[in-house]
C-alpha positions as CSV (number, residue, x, y, z in Angstrom):
1,M,97.3,41.6,50.5
2,I,95.7,45.0,50.4
3,N,93.7,45.7,53.6
4,M,93.6,49.5,53.6
5,I,92.7,52.1,50.9
6,A,93.8,55.6,51.7
7,L,92.4,58.5,49.6
8,D,93.3,62.1,49.2
9,L,90.2,64.3,48.8
10,D,90.6,67.4,46.6
11,N,91.2,66.5,42.9
12,T,91.4,62.8,43.8
13,L,88.2,61.3,45.4
14,L,86.3,64.6,45.0
15,T,85.1,66.0,41.7
16,N,86.0,69.6,40.8
17,D,82.8,70.8,42.5
18,K,83.8,69.0,45.7
19,R,81.4,66.0,45.5
20,I,81.9,62.2,45.8
21,S,80.4,60.8,42.6
22,Q,77.8,58.1,42.8
23,R,80.1,55.6,41.2
24,N,83.0,56.3,43.6
25,E,80.6,56.1,46.5
26,Q,79.2,52.8,45.5
27,A,82.6,51.3,44.8
28,L,84.1,52.3,48.1
29,K,81.0,51.3,50.1
30,K,81.1,47.9,48.5
31,L,84.7,47.4,49.5
32,H,84.2,48.7,53.0
33,E,81.2,46.4,53.6
34,A,83.4,43.5,52.4
35,G,85.9,44.3,55.1
36,M,88.3,46.7,53.4
37,M,89.5,49.7,55.5
38,V,88.8,52.9,53.7
39,V,90.7,56.0,55.1
40,L,90.3,59.6,54.0
41,C,93.6,61.5,54.1
42,T,93.3,65.3,54.3
43,G,94.9,68.5,55.5
44,R,91.6,69.5,57.1
45,P,90.1,68.6,60.5
46,I,87.6,65.8,60.7
47,N,84.6,68.0,61.2
48,A,85.3,69.8,57.9
49,I,85.0,66.5,56.0
50,W,82.3,64.8,58.1
51,K,79.7,64.8,55.3
52,Y,82.1,62.7,53.2
53,I,82.7,60.2,56.1
54,E,78.9,59.8,56.5
55,Q,78.3,59.5,52.8
56,L,80.8,56.6,52.6
57,G,79.5,55.0,55.8
58,L,82.9,55.2,57.5
59,T,81.3,55.2,61.0
60,S,82.1,51.8,62.3
61,D,84.3,51.1,65.4
62,L,87.2,50.3,63.1
63,D,87.1,53.6,61.1
64,Y,89.8,56.3,61.3
65,T,90.7,59.4,59.4
66,I,94.1,61.0,58.7
67,T,93.9,64.7,59.2
68,F,96.2,67.7,59.0
69,N,98.3,65.9,56.4
70,G,99.3,63.1,58.8
71,A,99.7,65.1,62.0
72,L,96.5,63.7,63.6
73,V,95.1,60.2,63.3
74,I,91.6,60.2,64.8
75,H,88.9,57.6,65.5
76,N,85.8,58.6,63.5
77,T,83.0,57.7,65.9
78,D,84.2,59.2,69.2
79,K,87.0,61.5,67.9
80,K,89.6,59.9,70.1
81,V,93.2,60.5,69.0
82,L,95.3,57.6,68.0
83,A,98.4,59.6,67.1
84,K,99.3,63.3,67.2
85,Q,102.4,65.3,66.3
86,G,103.0,69.0,65.7
87,L,105.1,72.1,66.2
88,K,105.6,74.5,69.1
89,L,105.6,78.3,68.6
90,T,109.4,78.4,68.8
91,G,109.5,75.9,65.9
92,L,107.3,78.3,63.8
93,A,109.5,81.3,64.6
94,P,111.8,80.9,61.5
95,L,108.8,80.7,59.3
96,Y,107.3,83.8,60.8
97,E,110.5,85.7,60.2
98,F,110.7,84.4,56.6
99,A,107.1,85.6,56.0
100,K,107.7,88.9,57.6
101,Q,110.9,89.5,55.6
102,H,109.3,88.7,52.2
103,E,105.8,90.1,53.0
104,F,104.1,86.7,52.7
105,P,100.8,85.8,54.5
106,L,100.7,83.1,57.1
107,D,98.0,81.1,58.8
108,V,98.8,78.9,61.8
109,L,96.6,75.9,62.7
110,D,96.3,74.0,65.9
111,F,94.0,71.0,66.0
112,D,90.8,73.0,66.4
113,Q,91.0,76.3,64.5
114,V,93.0,78.6,62.3
115,Y,94.9,81.7,63.4
116,P,95.5,84.1,60.6
117,V,98.7,85.9,61.7
118,S,97.3,89.4,61.9
119,D,100.7,91.3,61.9
120,L,101.6,89.9,58.4
121,T,100.2,90.4,54.9
122,P,96.5,89.3,54.7
123,S,95.8,85.8,53.7
124,I,93.1,84.3,51.4
125,Y,92.9,81.0,53.4
126,Q,89.6,81.7,55.0
127,Q,88.2,82.8,51.7
128,M,89.2,79.5,50.1
129,L,88.1,77.2,52.9
130,G,85.0,79.1,54.0
131,A,83.1,78.2,57.2
132,S,84.6,74.7,57.5
133,M,86.8,75.9,60.4
134,N,86.9,78.7,63.0
135,Y,89.3,81.6,62.4
136,T,90.8,83.8,65.1
137,P,93.1,86.6,63.7
138,T,96.0,86.8,66.2
139,P,99.5,88.5,66.2
140,F,102.2,85.8,66.1
141,A,103.6,86.7,69.5
142,K,100.2,86.1,71.1
143,L,99.6,82.6,69.7
144,G,100.8,80.9,72.9
145,D,102.8,77.8,73.4
146,G,100.3,75.0,72.5
147,L,100.9,72.4,69.8
148,F,100.2,73.5,66.2
149,S,99.5,71.0,63.4
150,K,100.9,73.1,60.5
151,A,101.1,76.6,59.0
152,V,100.0,77.6,55.5
153,M,100.6,80.4,53.1
154,A,97.5,81.1,50.9
155,S,97.5,83.7,48.1
156,Q,97.2,84.0,44.3
157,R,99.0,81.3,42.3
158,E,101.7,83.8,41.2
159,K,102.4,84.7,44.9
160,I,102.7,81.1,45.9
161,D,105.1,80.5,42.9
162,L,107.2,83.3,44.4
163,V,107.1,81.7,47.9
164,Q,108.4,78.4,46.4
165,A,111.1,80.2,44.5
166,T,112.2,82.1,47.6
167,L,112.5,79.1,50.0
168,D,116.0,78.8,51.3
169,Q,117.9,76.0,53.0
170,N,116.9,77.2,56.5
171,M,113.2,76.7,55.5
172,T,113.7,73.3,54.0
173,A,115.8,72.1,56.9
174,H,113.1,73.2,59.4
175,Y,109.9,72.0,57.7
176,H,108.4,69.5,55.4
177,I,107.0,71.9,52.7
178,V,104.3,70.8,50.3
179,R,102.2,72.6,47.8
180,S,98.8,71.1,48.3
181,Q,97.0,73.4,45.9
182,P,98.1,76.0,43.4
183,Q,97.1,78.7,45.9
184,I,98.3,77.0,49.1
185,I,101.7,75.9,50.3
186,E,101.9,74.1,53.7
187,F,104.6,73.9,56.3
188,L,104.6,70.8,58.5
189,D,107.0,69.4,61.1
190,H,110.1,68.4,59.3
191,D,109.3,64.6,59.4
192,M,105.5,64.9,59.1
193,D,103.7,63.4,56.1
194,K,100.4,61.6,55.3
195,A,102.6,58.4,55.1
196,V,103.5,59.0,58.8
197,G,99.9,59.1,60.0
198,L,99.1,56.1,57.8
199,L,102.0,54.1,59.3
200,E,100.6,54.8,62.8
201,L,97.3,53.5,61.7
202,L,98.7,50.4,59.9
203,T,100.8,49.6,63.0
204,H,97.7,49.8,65.1
205,F,96.2,47.0,63.1
206,N,99.5,45.0,62.9
207,W,99.8,45.8,59.2
208,T,102.6,47.4,57.1
209,Y,102.8,49.5,53.9
210,D,102.5,46.2,52.1
211,N,98.9,46.2,53.1
212,L,98.2,49.7,51.7
213,M,96.8,51.2,48.5
214,T,96.8,55.0,48.1
215,F,95.3,57.5,45.7
216,G,96.6,61.0,45.2
217,D,97.2,63.8,42.8
218,A,99.4,66.5,44.4
219,E,102.7,67.1,46.2
220,N,101.3,66.5,49.7
221,D,100.3,63.0,48.6
222,L,103.8,62.0,47.4
223,G,104.9,60.3,50.6
224,M,101.9,58.0,50.8
225,I,102.1,57.2,47.1
226,K,105.7,56.2,47.4
227,A,105.2,54.2,50.6
228,A,102.2,52.1,49.6
229,K,102.4,48.7,48.0
230,V,100.0,50.1,45.4
231,G,100.3,53.8,44.9
232,V,97.9,55.2,42.3
233,S,98.1,58.6,40.7
234,M,95.1,60.3,39.1
235,A,95.3,61.2,35.4
236,N,95.2,64.9,36.6
237,G,98.0,64.3,39.0
238,T,101.3,66.2,38.9
239,D,104.2,64.8,36.9
240,E,106.0,64.0,40.1
241,I,103.1,62.0,41.5
242,K,102.7,60.1,38.2
243,Q,106.4,59.2,38.2
244,A,106.3,58.0,41.8
245,A,103.1,55.9,41.4
246,N,102.8,52.2,40.5
247,E,99.6,52.9,38.6
248,I,97.8,55.8,36.9
249,T,94.0,55.8,36.8
250,L,91.4,58.1,35.2
251,S,90.9,61.7,36.4
252,N,88.9,62.8,39.4
253,E,86.2,63.9,37.0
254,D,86.0,60.5,35.4
255,D,85.5,58.3,38.6
256,G,89.2,57.4,38.6
257,V,89.1,55.8,42.0
258,A,86.2,53.4,41.1
259,A,87.6,52.7,37.7
260,F,90.8,51.4,39.4
261,T,89.3,49.5,42.3
262,D,86.7,47.9,40.2
263,G,89.5,46.3,38.1
264,F,91.9,45.6,40.9
265,F,89.4,43.9,43.3
266,K,87.5,41.8,40.8
C-alpha cells in the first residue's frame, strides 16, 4: 500500500517557470487531505521552498521535507531535525584540491548558508539560485570544522561536462556525485542520497520502501526512483531515470504528477 508520495521539484513537480500548476496542486492537496503523506525532496533548504509547502498545505504535525538531497530530514511546522548527515572540512579537502588543480569553481553548503570558496575560480551558483539562500564568500581554509551538507560546482554546461569527464577514482570513492541540473554537479557524503533521507522518514512512521511512490527526472533522483515500490519518471527525465522507473508519466509542463496520481489513486 502506498502511504507516501515523494516529489522532486525542478523539472518534476515544478513547471519550467518554477510554478506548481493548478492541476498538480489540486491533485496533491486531495491526496494529502485523504491521509496520503506528500513529501518534497530537494537539494535546497526548507526556507527556500516554503512557498511550495504552503501552497500544497503541507503544514500539519505529520508533514516533513527532505532537504539537501537527503542530508537533512526536517519537520515542517517547527523545523525540528529528524535526521542529519554531512561532511567535515577534512572530508571536503580532496574535492578542494581537485577543484584547485583543474580550475573549477566550488561552493560549500552547511545547513544554513552557502560559502562560495573565494580562493578558487568564481562560481555562478548564487546567480542561479538568487536570494533563496545567504552567501558568504570564504577561503577554503577558513570554513571551520562544522558539518557541511554538500558541495557544488556551478558553471556553464560545457564546463560541467568537463568536470564530469575529469572525475577520477579518488573523487568517486570519496563522494556520491550527482548532476542535478545541466549547470550544476553536486558532491555529497559517499552514502548520501534522497533515498537515505526518505528511509529515515519511512522508518519514523514504521513504513518501508514498499509504502513509497516517487517522482523524478534527473540523476539526483535516481536512488529514490530505484528504491520506491512505484518509481515514476517524467517524460522529460533522463534516459537513466526512465530505465530505472517502473512508470513514465507526462512531462513537468503537462501536469505529469497529477496525470499519474489521478489514474493510480482512482
